[in-house]
Short mmCIF file of the C-alpha atoms (twelve columns), coordinates in Angstrom:
data_MODEL
# 
_entry.id   MODEL 
# 
loop_
_atom_site.group_PDB 
_atom_site.id 
_atom_site.type_symbol 
_atom_site.label_atom_id 
_atom_site.label_alt_id 
_atom_site.label_comp_id 
_atom_site.label_asym_id 
_atom_site.label_seq_id 
_atom_site.Cartn_x 
_atom_site.Cartn_y 
_atom_site.Cartn_z 
_atom_site.pdbx_PDB_model_num 
ATOM 1   C CA . MET A 1   -0.041 -0.263  0.549  1 
ATOM 2   C CA . LEU A 2   1.621  3.215   -0.912 1 
ATOM 3   C CA . GLY A 3   1.388  6.329   0.860  1 
ATOM 4   C CA . GLY A 4   2.555  5.124   4.715  1 
ATOM 5   C CA . HIS A 5   0.132  4.964   7.472  1 
ATOM 6   C CA . ALA A 6   -2.215 8.392   8.350  1 
ATOM 7   C CA . ARG A 7   -0.860 8.317   11.596 1 
ATOM 8   C CA . HIS A 8   -2.619 10.231  14.883 1 
ATOM 9   C CA . PRO A 9   -0.402 12.169  17.083 1 
ATOM 10  C CA . ARG A 10  1.587  10.450  19.303 1 
ATOM 11  C CA . ARG A 11  1.141  11.278  23.202 1 
ATOM 12  C CA . SER A 12  2.932  10.433  26.188 1 
ATOM 13  C CA . THR A 13  1.495  8.181   29.137 1 
ATOM 14  C CA . ASN A 14  2.966  10.662  31.345 1 
ATOM 15  C CA . HIS A 15  0.047  12.866  32.479 1 
ATOM 16  C CA . SER A 16  1.852  15.837  33.856 1 
ATOM 17  C CA . GLN A 17  2.941  16.469  29.986 1 
ATOM 18  C CA . VAL A 18  1.522  16.172  26.669 1 
ATOM 19  C CA . PHE A 19  3.576  15.768  23.448 1 
ATOM 20  C CA . LEU A 20  1.751  15.718  20.428 1 
ATOM 21  C CA . ASP A 21  3.500  14.877  17.041 1 
ATOM 22  C CA . PRO A 22  2.175  17.294  14.150 1 
ATOM 23  C CA . PRO A 23  0.811  15.280  11.388 1 
ATOM 24  C CA . ARG A 24  3.328  14.876  8.333  1 
ATOM 25  C CA . GLU A 25  2.059  13.980  4.940  1 
ATOM 26  C CA . PRO A 26  3.271  10.201  5.521  1 
ATOM 27  C CA . SER A 27  4.679  9.626   1.911  1 
ATOM 28  C CA . SER A 28  7.498  11.875  2.460  1 
ATOM 29  C CA . LEU A 29  9.098  9.568   4.956  1 
ATOM 30  C CA . TYR A 30  8.183  5.903   4.769  1 
ATOM 31  C CA . VAL A 31  5.645  3.867   3.534  1 
ATOM 32  C CA . ALA A 32  4.217  0.656   4.308  1 
ATOM 33  C CA . GLY A 33  3.273  -1.889  2.063  1 
ATOM 34  C CA . GLN A 34  5.754  -3.462  -0.723 1 
ATOM 35  C CA . PRO A 35  6.429  -1.259  -3.398 1 
ATOM 36  C CA . ARG A 36  8.182  -2.404  -6.549 1 
ATOM 37  C CA . SER A 37  10.528 0.127   -7.633 1 
ATOM 38  C CA . ARG A 38  14.303 0.949   -7.118 1 
ATOM 39  C CA . SER A 39  13.044 4.315   -5.557 1 
ATOM 40  C CA . TRP A 40  11.907 2.834   -2.321 1 
ATOM 41  C CA . MET A 41  14.821 1.917   0.192  1 
ATOM 42  C CA . ARG A 42  13.903 -1.170  2.276  1 
ATOM 43  C CA . VAL A 43  14.088 -0.119  6.431  1 
ATOM 44  C CA . SER A 44  12.564 -3.390  7.604  1 
ATOM 45  C CA . HIS A 45  9.938  -5.654  6.345  1 
ATOM 46  C CA . GLY A 46  6.688  -3.665  5.208  1 
ATOM 47  C CA . LEU A 47  8.803  -0.794  6.030  1 
ATOM 48  C CA . HIS A 48  10.375 1.811   2.950  1 
ATOM 49  C CA . VAL A 49  11.966 5.204   2.973  1 
ATOM 50  C CA . PRO A 50  12.729 6.701   -0.335 1 
ATOM 51  C CA . VAL A 51  15.928 6.451   -1.998 1 
ATOM 52  C CA . THR A 52  16.017 10.306  -1.883 1 
ATOM 53  C CA . ALA A 53  14.835 10.776  1.485  1 
ATOM 54  C CA . VAL A 54  16.153 14.432  2.834  1 
ATOM 55  C CA . ASP A 55  14.868 13.877  6.481  1 
ATOM 56  C CA . VAL A 56  17.948 11.553  7.593  1 
ATOM 57  C CA . GLU A 57  15.882 10.055  10.407 1 
ATOM 58  C CA . ALA A 58  13.319 9.194   7.655  1 
ATOM 59  C CA . PRO A 59  14.087 5.314   8.609  1 
ATOM 60  C CA . LEU A 60  13.508 5.732   12.640 1 
ATOM 61  C CA . HIS A 61  9.623  7.276   11.605 1 
ATOM 62  C CA . ALA A 62  9.480  4.337   9.925  1 
ATOM 63  C CA . LEU A 63  9.957  2.070   12.647 1 
ATOM 64  C CA . ALA A 64  8.491  4.258   14.979 1 
ATOM 65  C CA . SER A 65  5.151  3.526   13.117 1 
ATOM 66  C CA . ALA A 66  5.700  -0.541  14.649 1 
ATOM 67  C CA . LEU A 67  6.024  1.208   17.643 1 
ATOM 68  C CA . ARG A 68  3.501  1.256   20.952 1 
ATOM 69  C CA . PRO A 69  1.949  4.779   21.737 1 
ATOM 70  C CA . ASP A 70  3.997  4.211   25.328 1 
ATOM 71  C CA . SER A 71  7.132  3.129   23.656 1 
ATOM 72  C CA . GLY A 72  10.203 5.264   23.005 1 
ATOM 73  C CA . PHE A 73  13.723 5.305   21.103 1 
ATOM 74  C CA . THR A 74  16.152 4.441   24.074 1 
ATOM 75  C CA . HIS A 75  19.892 3.138   24.112 1 
ATOM 76  C CA . LEU A 76  22.609 4.038   21.382 1 
ATOM 77  C CA . THR A 77  19.849 5.477   19.167 1 
ATOM 78  C CA . ALA A 78  18.528 7.387   21.377 1 
ATOM 79  C CA . ALA A 79  22.039 8.510   22.692 1 
ATOM 80  C CA . ARG A 80  22.356 9.557   18.561 1 
ATOM 81  C CA . LEU A 81  19.209 11.787  18.117 1 
ATOM 82  C CA . ARG A 82  19.446 13.650  21.153 1 
ATOM 83  C CA . SER A 83  23.752 14.569  19.528 1 
ATOM 84  C CA . TRP A 84  25.570 12.521  22.402 1 
ATOM 85  C CA . TRP A 85  28.973 11.673  21.639 1 
ATOM 86  C CA . LEU A 86  29.306 8.074   21.044 1 
ATOM 87  C CA . PRO A 87  32.182 5.602   20.679 1 
ATOM 88  C CA . PRO A 88  33.193 4.290   17.436 1 
ATOM 89  C CA . LEU A 89  30.620 1.524   16.913 1 
ATOM 90  C CA . PRO A 90  30.062 -1.945  15.121 1 
ATOM 91  C CA . ARG A 91  28.536 -2.078  11.899 1 
ATOM 92  C CA . GLY A 92  25.003 -3.862  11.557 1 
ATOM 93  C CA . LEU A 93  23.555 -2.678  14.906 1 
ATOM 94  C CA . PRO A 94  19.909 -2.815  15.036 1 
ATOM 95  C CA . GLU A 95  17.752 0.440   16.681 1 
ATOM 96  C CA . PHE A 96  16.951 0.343   20.211 1 
ATOM 97  C CA . ALA A 97  13.444 1.528   21.604 1 
ATOM 98  C CA . ALA A 98  11.786 0.547   25.154 1 
ATOM 99  C CA . GLN A 99  8.718  -0.578  26.472 1 
ATOM 100 C CA . THR A 100 7.033  -1.853  29.478 1 
ATOM 101 C CA . GLY A 101 6.758  -6.210  29.215 1 
ATOM 102 C CA . LEU A 102 7.640  -7.201  26.275 1 
ATOM 103 C CA . ARG A 103 4.027  -8.726  25.181 1 
ATOM 104 C CA . ASN A 104 2.733  -7.017  21.603 1 
ATOM 105 C CA . ARG A 105 6.354  -5.814  21.113 1 
ATOM 106 C CA . PRO A 106 7.515  -5.190  17.404 1 
ATOM 107 C CA . ARG A 107 9.224  -8.486  15.983 1 
ATOM 108 C CA . ARG A 108 12.123 -7.683  13.660 1 
ATOM 109 C CA . ALA A 109 15.000 -7.886  13.174 1 
ATOM 110 C CA . GLU A 110 15.968 -3.878  12.857 1 
ATOM 111 C CA . LEU A 111 14.400 -2.998  16.157 1 
ATOM 112 C CA . ARG A 112 16.082 -4.118  19.431 1 
ATOM 113 C CA . MET A 113 13.286 -3.912  22.245 1 
ATOM 114 C CA . ILE A 114 14.225 -3.091  25.887 1 
ATOM 115 C CA . ARG A 115 11.516 -4.061  28.693 1 
ATOM 116 C CA . THR A 116 11.668 -1.436  31.051 1 
ATOM 117 C CA . THR A 117 10.028 -0.542  34.337 1 
ATOM 118 C CA . PRO A 118 8.724  2.097   35.211 1 
ATOM 119 C CA . ALA A 119 7.230  3.091   31.818 1 
ATOM 120 C CA . PRO A 120 9.488  5.057   29.184 1 
ATOM 121 C CA . GLN A 121 7.362  8.150   28.782 1 
ATOM 122 C CA . PRO A 122 8.961  9.466   26.020 1 
ATOM 123 C CA . CYS A 123 9.293  13.049  25.146 1 
ATOM 124 C CA . LEU A 124 9.446  13.823  21.488 1 
ATOM 125 C CA . ILE A 125 12.865 14.832  19.821 1 
ATOM 126 C CA . ARG A 126 12.397 15.771  16.011 1 
ATOM 127 C CA . GLY A 127 9.329  14.054  15.491 1 
ATOM 128 C CA . LEU A 128 10.666 10.507  17.199 1 
ATOM 129 C CA . PRO A 129 9.646  9.235   20.765 1 
ATOM 130 C CA . VAL A 130 12.362 9.113   23.079 1 
ATOM 131 C CA . ALA A 131 13.396 8.168   26.246 1 
ATOM 132 C CA . SER A 132 14.597 10.143  29.207 1 
ATOM 133 C CA . SER A 133 17.910 11.327  29.568 1 
ATOM 134 C CA . TYR A 134 18.496 8.433   32.840 1 
ATOM 135 C CA . ASP A 135 16.032 5.610   31.409 1 
ATOM 136 C CA . VAL A 136 18.693 6.117   28.015 1 
ATOM 137 C CA . LEU A 137 21.648 5.862   29.738 1 
ATOM 138 C CA . LEU A 138 20.244 3.144   32.090 1 
ATOM 139 C CA . ALA A 139 19.697 1.465   28.910 1 
ATOM 140 C CA . ALA A 140 23.105 1.813   27.323 1 
ATOM 141 C CA . ALA A 141 24.943 0.564   30.583 1 
ATOM 142 C CA . ARG A 142 23.621 -2.649  30.401 1 
ATOM 143 C CA . HIS A 143 25.703 -3.457  27.256 1 
ATOM 144 C CA . LEU A 144 28.432 -0.826  27.035 1 
ATOM 145 C CA . GLY A 145 31.915 -1.025  28.662 1 
ATOM 146 C CA . LEU A 146 32.560 1.830   31.559 1 
ATOM 147 C CA . LEU A 147 34.789 3.440   29.766 1 
ATOM 148 C CA . ASP A 148 32.211 3.826   27.183 1 
ATOM 149 C CA . VAL A 149 28.788 4.714   28.968 1 
ATOM 150 C CA . VAL A 150 31.809 7.554   30.921 1 
ATOM 151 C CA . VAL A 151 32.405 9.349   27.042 1 
ATOM 152 C CA . ILE A 152 28.334 9.027   26.944 1 
ATOM 153 C CA . LEU A 153 27.584 10.427  30.682 1 
ATOM 154 C CA . ASP A 154 29.807 13.251  30.375 1 
ATOM 155 C CA . SER A 155 28.176 14.442  26.924 1 
ATOM 156 C CA . ALA A 156 24.780 14.723  28.671 1 
ATOM 157 C CA . LEU A 157 26.556 16.458  31.478 1 
ATOM 158 C CA . HIS A 158 28.081 18.503  28.779 1 
ATOM 159 C CA . GLN A 159 24.952 19.248  27.234 1 
ATOM 160 C CA . GLY A 160 22.518 19.970  30.373 1 
ATOM 161 C CA . ASP A 161 20.449 17.418  29.605 1 
ATOM 162 C CA . ILE A 162 20.939 16.094  32.991 1 
ATOM 163 C CA . THR A 163 22.431 17.265  36.536 1 
ATOM 164 C CA . PRO A 164 24.424 15.712  38.514 1 
ATOM 165 C CA . GLU A 165 21.813 15.740  41.226 1 
ATOM 166 C CA . GLN A 166 19.315 14.167  38.826 1 
ATOM 167 C CA . MET A 167 22.231 11.258  38.603 1 
ATOM 168 C CA . ARG A 168 22.839 11.084  42.613 1 
ATOM 169 C CA . ASP A 169 18.701 11.151  43.011 1 
ATOM 170 C CA . ARG A 170 17.914 8.210   40.498 1 
ATOM 171 C CA . LEU A 171 21.392 6.212   40.944 1 
ATOM 172 C CA . ARG A 172 19.816 5.041   44.222 1 
ATOM 173 C CA . ALA A 173 16.917 2.863   42.866 1 
ATOM 174 C CA . ARG A 174 17.457 -0.486  41.686 1 
ATOM 175 C CA . ARG A 175 17.182 -1.049  38.096 1 
ATOM 176 C CA . HIS A 176 19.469 -3.029  35.526 1 
ATOM 177 C CA . GLY A 177 22.286 -1.161  34.518 1 
ATOM 178 C CA . VAL A 178 22.245 1.222   37.680 1 
ATOM 179 C CA . ARG A 179 25.601 -0.728  39.096 1 
ATOM 180 C CA . ARG A 180 27.818 0.028   35.433 1 
ATOM 181 C CA . LEU A 181 25.987 3.518   35.511 1 
ATOM 182 C CA . ARG A 182 27.190 4.039   39.286 1 
ATOM 183 C CA . GLU A 183 30.880 3.241   38.370 1 
ATOM 184 C CA . ALA A 184 30.539 5.951   35.181 1 
ATOM 185 C CA . PHE A 185 29.181 8.463   37.346 1 
ATOM 186 C CA . ASP A 186 31.850 8.203   39.871 1 
ATOM 187 C CA . LEU A 187 34.323 9.013   37.152 1 
ATOM 188 C CA . SER A 188 32.152 11.533  34.681 1 
ATOM 189 C CA . ASP A 189 32.717 15.346  34.453 1 
ATOM 190 C CA . GLY A 190 30.539 17.437  32.888 1 
ATOM 191 C CA . ARG A 191 33.301 19.897  32.142 1 
ATOM 192 C CA . SER A 192 34.661 17.331  29.211 1 
ATOM 193 C CA . GLU A 193 35.107 19.159  25.797 1 
ATOM 194 C CA . SER A 194 34.663 16.447  23.659 1 
ATOM 195 C CA . PRO A 195 35.198 12.383  23.794 1 
ATOM 196 C CA . TYR A 196 38.986 12.377  23.817 1 
ATOM 197 C CA . GLU A 197 38.774 14.761  26.229 1 
ATOM 198 C CA . THR A 198 37.275 12.925  28.409 1 
ATOM 199 C CA . LEU A 199 39.603 9.851   27.741 1 
ATOM 200 C CA . LEU A 200 42.882 11.665  28.165 1 
ATOM 201 C CA . ARG A 201 41.384 12.535  31.871 1 
ATOM 202 C CA . ILE A 202 40.456 8.978   32.615 1 
ATOM 203 C CA . LEU A 203 43.654 8.165   31.520 1 
ATOM 204 C CA . HIS A 204 45.087 10.418  34.199 1 
ATOM 205 C CA . VAL A 205 42.671 9.008   36.717 1 
ATOM 206 C CA . VAL A 206 43.497 5.078   36.819 1 
ATOM 207 C CA . CYS A 207 47.306 6.205   36.880 1 
ATOM 208 C CA . ASP A 208 47.130 8.412   40.213 1 
ATOM 209 C CA . VAL A 209 48.424 11.341  38.009 1 
ATOM 210 C CA . PRO A 210 45.469 14.015  39.771 1 
ATOM 211 C CA . VAL A 211 44.359 16.618  37.023 1 
ATOM 212 C CA . GLU A 212 41.702 19.406  37.633 1 
ATOM 213 C CA . PRO A 213 39.568 19.640  34.023 1 
ATOM 214 C CA . GLN A 214 39.464 23.455  31.951 1 
ATOM 215 C CA . HIS A 215 41.883 24.916  34.443 1 
ATOM 216 C CA . GLU A 216 41.831 29.028  33.618 1 
ATOM 217 C CA . LEU A 217 45.451 30.675  33.575 1 
ATOM 218 C CA . TRP A 218 45.567 33.973  34.517 1 
ATOM 219 C CA . VAL A 219 48.603 36.238  34.704 1 
ATOM 220 C CA . ASP A 220 48.163 39.913  36.040 1 
ATOM 221 C CA . GLY A 221 44.168 39.890  36.106 1 
ATOM 222 C CA . ALA A 222 44.404 38.898  32.088 1 
ATOM 223 C CA . PHE A 223 43.328 35.566  30.755 1 
ATOM 224 C CA . VAL A 224 45.738 33.756  28.875 1 
ATOM 225 C CA . ALA A 225 44.286 30.225  28.591 1 
ATOM 226 C CA . ARG A 226 41.814 27.485  29.594 1 
ATOM 227 C CA . GLY A 227 43.526 24.033  29.592 1 
ATOM 228 C CA . ASP A 228 41.832 21.073  28.819 1 
ATOM 229 C CA . LEU A 229 43.314 18.942  32.314 1 
ATOM 230 C CA . ARG A 230 45.913 20.756  34.975 1 
ATOM 231 C CA . ILE A 231 48.388 18.361  36.302 1 
ATOM 232 C CA . ILE A 232 47.078 19.011  39.768 1 
ATOM 233 C CA . GLY A 233 50.075 21.421  41.923 1 
ATOM 234 C CA . ARG A 234 52.076 21.349  38.892 1 
ATOM 235 C CA . GLN A 235 52.190 24.637  35.783 1 
ATOM 236 C CA . VAL A 236 51.414 21.845  33.212 1 
ATOM 237 C CA . PHE A 237 48.313 21.382  30.878 1 
ATOM 238 C CA . HIS A 238 48.340 18.044  28.947 1 
ATOM 239 C CA . GLU A 239 45.477 18.701  26.139 1 
ATOM 240 C CA . TYR A 240 43.878 16.316  23.516 1 
ATOM 241 C CA . ASP A 241 44.758 17.438  19.908 1 
ATOM 242 C CA . GLY A 242 41.955 16.651  17.504 1 
ATOM 243 C CA . ALA A 243 42.679 16.970  13.480 1 
ATOM 244 C CA . GLY A 244 41.113 20.424  13.617 1 
ATOM 245 C CA . HIS A 245 44.439 21.613  15.365 1 
ATOM 246 C CA . ARG A 246 46.210 20.716  12.769 1 
ATOM 247 C CA . GLU A 247 44.483 22.788  10.263 1 
ATOM 248 C CA . ARG A 248 45.749 26.429  8.982  1 
ATOM 249 C CA . PRO A 249 43.901 28.597  11.151 1 
ATOM 250 C CA . GLU A 250 43.763 26.814  13.933 1 
ATOM 251 C CA . HIS A 251 47.064 25.888  14.406 1 
ATOM 252 C CA . ARG A 252 47.861 29.370  13.625 1 
ATOM 253 C CA . GLU A 253 45.729 30.520  17.112 1 
ATOM 254 C CA . ASP A 254 47.163 27.142  18.862 1 
ATOM 255 C CA . LEU A 255 50.871 28.112  18.563 1 
ATOM 256 C CA . ARG A 256 49.738 31.851  19.578 1 
ATOM 257 C CA . ARG A 257 48.071 30.410  22.299 1 
ATOM 258 C CA . GLU A 258 51.392 28.275  23.314 1 
ATOM 259 C CA . ARG A 259 53.503 30.854  23.409 1 
ATOM 260 C CA . ALA A 260 51.582 32.868  25.690 1 
ATOM 261 C CA . ILE A 261 51.661 29.751  27.844 1 
ATOM 262 C CA . GLU A 262 55.350 29.263  27.524 1 
ATOM 263 C CA . ARG A 263 55.544 33.232  28.536 1 
ATOM 264 C CA . ALA A 264 53.744 32.653  31.951 1 
ATOM 265 C CA . GLY A 265 55.993 29.608  32.727 1 
ATOM 266 C CA . TRP A 266 53.653 26.843  32.361 1 
ATOM 267 C CA . VAL A 267 54.142 24.230  30.245 1 
ATOM 268 C CA . ARG A 268 51.427 22.468  27.466 1 
ATOM 269 C CA . ARG A 269 51.760 19.251  26.215 1 
ATOM 270 C CA . GLY A 270 49.555 18.076  23.576 1 
ATOM 271 C CA . TYR A 271 48.458 14.383  22.832 1 
ATOM 272 C CA . THR A 272 46.310 12.968  19.743 1 
ATOM 273 C CA . ASP A 273 44.586 9.689   19.664 1 
ATOM 274 C CA . LEU A 274 47.083 7.974   18.626 1 
ATOM 275 C CA . GLU A 275 48.977 8.080   22.086 1 
ATOM 276 C CA . VAL A 276 45.641 7.886   23.938 1 
ATOM 277 C CA . LEU A 277 44.537 4.315   22.236 1 
ATOM 278 C CA . HIS A 278 48.273 3.217   21.243 1 
ATOM 279 C CA . ARG A 279 51.236 4.491   22.973 1 
ATOM 280 C CA . PRO A 280 49.486 5.575   26.607 1 
ATOM 281 C CA . VAL A 281 53.350 5.214   28.202 1 
ATOM 282 C CA . GLU A 282 54.496 8.427   26.754 1 
ATOM 283 C CA . VAL A 283 51.477 10.480  28.180 1 
ATOM 284 C CA . LEU A 284 52.357 8.319   31.768 1 
ATOM 285 C CA . ARG A 285 56.112 8.829   31.540 1 
ATOM 286 C CA . ASP A 286 55.805 12.814  30.708 1 
ATOM 287 C CA . ALA A 287 53.137 12.914  34.057 1 
ATOM 288 C CA . ASP A 288 55.686 10.680  35.984 1 
ATOM 289 C CA . ARG A 289 58.190 13.250  35.479 1 
ATOM 290 C CA . THR A 290 55.910 16.352  36.061 1 
ATOM 291 C CA . LEU A 291 55.145 14.750  39.849 1 
ATOM 292 C CA . GLY A 292 59.051 13.999  40.455 1 
ATOM 293 C CA . ARG A 293 58.026 9.956   40.766 1 
ATOM 294 C CA . PRO A 294 59.542 6.891   39.584 1 
ATOM 295 C CA . HIS A 295 57.788 5.938   35.925 1 
ATOM 296 C CA . ASP A 296 55.954 2.709   36.657 1 
ATOM 297 C CA . PRO A 297 54.382 1.714   33.424 1 
ATOM 298 C CA . GLY A 298 52.317 -0.427  35.407 1 
ATOM 299 C CA . ARG A 299 50.092 1.783   36.120 1 
ATOM 300 C CA . LEU A 300 48.350 1.448   33.155 1 
ATOM 301 C CA . ASP A 301 47.209 -2.162  33.700 1 
ATOM 302 C CA . ALA A 302 43.716 -0.758  35.064 1 
ATOM 303 C CA . TRP A 303 43.932 1.823   31.764 1 
ATOM 304 C CA . TYR A 304 44.340 -1.258  29.364 1 
ATOM 305 C CA . ALA A 305 41.555 -2.921  30.893 1 
ATOM 306 C CA . LEU A 306 39.221 -0.422  30.231 1 
ATOM 307 C CA . LEU A 307 40.252 0.102   26.389 1 
ATOM 308 C CA . ARG A 308 39.528 -3.680  26.461 1 
ATOM 309 C CA . GLU A 309 36.417 -3.227  27.236 1 
ATOM 310 C CA . SER A 310 35.254 -0.202  24.965 1 
ATOM 311 C CA . CYS A 311 34.497 0.024   21.435 1 
ATOM 312 C CA . PHE A 312 36.989 2.168   20.941 1 
ATOM 313 C CA . THR A 313 39.258 -0.656  20.381 1 
ATOM 314 C CA . PRO A 314 38.276 -3.785  17.958 1 
ATOM 315 C CA . ALA A 315 38.329 -6.249  20.987 1 
ATOM 316 C CA . GLY A 316 35.669 -3.710  22.267 1 
ATOM 317 C CA . ARG A 317 33.405 -3.951  19.768 1 
ATOM 318 C CA . GLY A 318 33.623 -7.381  19.200 1 
ATOM 319 C CA . LEU A 319 32.241 -7.756  23.157 1 
ATOM 320 C CA . LEU A 320 29.396 -5.616  22.347 1 
ATOM 321 C CA . LEU A 321 28.127 -7.756  19.658 1 
ATOM 322 C CA . ARG A 322 28.077 -10.833 21.915 1 
ATOM 323 C CA . ARG A 323 26.666 -8.796  24.781 1 
ATOM 324 C CA . LEU A 324 24.015 -8.194  22.259 1 
ATOM 325 C CA . ARG A 325 23.438 -11.158 20.957 1 
ATOM 326 C CA . LEU A 326 24.346 -10.416 17.499 1 
ATOM 327 C CA . ALA A 327 27.803 -12.443 17.127 1 
ATOM 328 C CA . ALA A 328 28.877 -15.798 18.746 1 
ATOM 329 C CA . ASP A 329 31.045 -16.041 21.733 1 
# 
């Protein structure tokens, strides 16, 4: 049947708030049935979207048509919709949605349903039902490695989608995934401004290097710079340098900033993903020298353990697939 579903506005089951999904022209988003045309791309059985669809979330709108009114997207799907940072993910993951109980759930390979209590009480993001920030974090904590959860949580805190006070209050409840989320909260810091900045901070923390994120350097009342990480008690910044820092305008500004930091009597050391993921011993050696303590590579054991279970490594991405039962043990 071409033309899609004539959907009614979606309502939240939260009686304190009502979110209405403004009706759209269904055929502009997806079509229900089996169109025999190359101009349609299959999303799932009986659901197709135009190959030339302008709305990048059109496949999710198609899958949303199969959800119950009290259901909402969650887990990695909702984190993406909320524009949170994500680790590198394996290919072929399904989309994730939550509902209370699994009776009458959609049975589609492209959609993984997660049972949750209490009800998701979704709000609308770009016309799609999405579970609350806390429920999304809790769902992700069921399957992701601790380091991955810290990255996502830092992003949620940084954007203000959830506050530390809200986290402390809700982490008291006993729910599936809460133990890992508590561990992640203990390592989280909403001052982080990028996923690799989070990784660099955690690398220092687990190696017993005390750091302060986003330290502001002032000299004689004049602002000089704000550093990603200051080694506490030392006039040293450790920072993450992404690819954008080597583009000409950014590079020039970085060099000017480094000179200003040096004139103030401070040291700035920049690291890339190569050092963070593959050569962390270089970061640790620099920190040990700054702290005036013997260099001990054994301090990195905790960091390597976190990496192995994270999606920042092939082993961690394989582990996620096994936890989701998408790959054999």
